[in-house]
C-alpha positions as CSV (number, residue, x, y, z in Angstrom):
1,X,0.0,0.0,0.0
2,X,3.0,2.2,-0.1
3,X,2.7,5.3,-2.2
4,X,3.4,8.9,-1.7
5,X,1.1,9.1,1.4
6,X,1.6,5.8,3.2
7,X,4.9,4.3,4.5
8,X,5.1,0.5,4.8
9,X,6.3,-0.9,8.1
10,X,10.0,-1.9,7.8
11,X,10.3,-5.7,8.2
12,X,13.2,-7.4,9.9
13,X,15.0,-10.2,8.0
14,X,12.9,-13.3,8.0
15,X,9.8,-11.5,9.4
16,X,6.5,-12.5,7.7
17,X,3.8,-9.9,7.0
18,X,0.3,-11.3,7.9
19,X,-2.0,-8.3,7.7
20,X,-1.8,-4.7,6.5
21,X,-4.6,-2.1,6.2
22,X,-5.1,1.6,6.2
23,X,-6.5,2.8,9.5
24,X,-6.6,5.6,12.0
25,X,-5.1,5.5,15.5
26,X,-7.1,7.2,18.2
27,X,-5.1,9.1,20.9
28,X,-7.5,10.8,23.2
29,X,-9.4,13.3,21.1
30,X,-6.8,13.2,18.2
31,X,-6.9,10.7,15.3
32,X,-3.8,9.9,13.4
33,X,-4.0,8.4,9.9
34,X,-1.7,5.7,8.8
35,X,-1.3,2.0,8.2
36,X,-1.4,-1.0,10.6
37,X,0.7,-4.1,9.9
38,X,0.8,-7.4,11.8
39,X,3.7,-9.7,11.3
40,X,4.6,-13.0,12.9
41,X,6.6,-11.0,15.5
42,X,5.1,-7.5,15.9
43,X,2.1,-5.1,15.7
44,X,3.1,-1.9,13.9
45,X,1.2,1.3,13.3
46,X,3.1,3.7,10.9
47,X,1.6,7.2,10.6
48,X,1.2,8.5,7.0
49,X,3.7,11.1,5.7
50,X,1.5,14.1,6.5
51,X,1.1,12.9,10.1
52,X,4.8,12.4,10.4
53,X,5.4,16.0,9.4
54,X,3.5,17.2,12.5
55,X,5.4,14.8,14.8
56,X,3.4,11.6,14.9
57,X,5.6,8.5,15.6
58,X,5.1,4.8,14.9
59,X,3.7,2.5,17.5
60,X,5.5,-0.9,17.7
61,X,4.6,-3.7,20.1
62,X,5.9,-7.3,20.2
63,X,3.1,-9.9,19.5
64,X,3.8,-11.3,23.0
65,X,2.7,-8.1,24.6
66,X,-0.6,-8.0,22.8
67,X,-3.5,-9.0,25.0
68,X,-7.2,-9.1,24.4
69,X,-8.7,-7.4,21.3
70,X,-12.2,-6.1,21.4
71,X,-14.1,-5.1,18.2
72,X,-16.6,-2.3,18.7
73,X,-19.0,-1.9,15.8
74,X,-19.9,1.6,14.5
75,X,-22.9,3.1,16.1
76,X,-26.1,2.6,14.1
77,X,-26.9,5.6,11.9
78,X,-23.4,7.1,12.1
79,X,-23.2,7.4,8.3
80,X,-25.8,10.1,8.4
81,X,-23.5,12.5,10.1
82,X,-20.5,12.1,7.8
83,X,-19.7,15.0,5.6
84,X,-18.8,12.7,2.7
85,X,-20.4,9.4,1.9
86,X,-18.3,6.6,3.4
87,X,-18.6,3.3,5.1
88,X,-18.7,3.5,8.9
89,X,-15.7,1.8,10.4
90,X,-15.5,-0.4,13.5
91,X,-12.9,0.0,16.2
92,X,-10.4,-2.5,17.4
93,X,-9.4,-1.9,21.0
94,X,-6.1,-3.7,21.6
95,X,-4.6,-4.2,25.0
96,X,-0.8,-3.8,24.8
97,X,0.9,-4.3,28.2
98,X,-0.7,-1.6,30.3
99,X,-1.9,0.6,27.4
100,X,-4.9,0.5,25.1
101,X,-4.3,1.0,21.4
102,X,-7.5,2.0,19.5
103,X,-7.5,1.5,15.7
104,X,-10.5,2.4,13.5
105,X,-10.6,0.4,10.2
106,X,-12.9,-1.4,7.9
107,X,-11.5,-4.9,8.7
108,X,-11.4,-4.6,12.5
109,X,-12.7,-8.2,12.9
110,X,-10.0,-9.5,10.6
111,X,-7.4,-7.7,12.5
112,X,-8.7,-9.2,15.8
113,X,-8.6,-12.7,14.2
114,X,-5.0,-12.3,13.0
115,X,-3.9,-11.0,16.4
116,X,-5.8,-13.8,18.2
117,X,-4.0,-16.6,16.2
C-alpha cells in the first residue's frame, strides 16, 4: 500500500507480513491516519507522511505483549452524520501491556482474528 502518502512498516530479516490495512489511530481526542501491519513478531502502526510531518511517531509492540482485542461496531446511523459518503468503520481496541491501542478500520474483525491466532 505504499505510495506517496503511506509508508510501509519496515520488516526485519525473516519477518513475515500477515496483515496490512489503512486505518486511524485514536489518541484521546486526536486521530492519526496511517497503516497498521501485523507480522509474525510485531504489531506496527506507521503514521502517514503528513502525520509524520506534524510529529506523529510509529507504535510498535511485540506480539507477545498484545493481550485481548475487542471489536466495537460503528454506532447505528453514524453514516448520516458524515460530511462525505463513506462506510462507517469499526474500532479494534487492543490491550498492549498496560496501554490501550484503539484503531479504526474497515477490517477490525479480521485484525482481531489475526492477532488472536
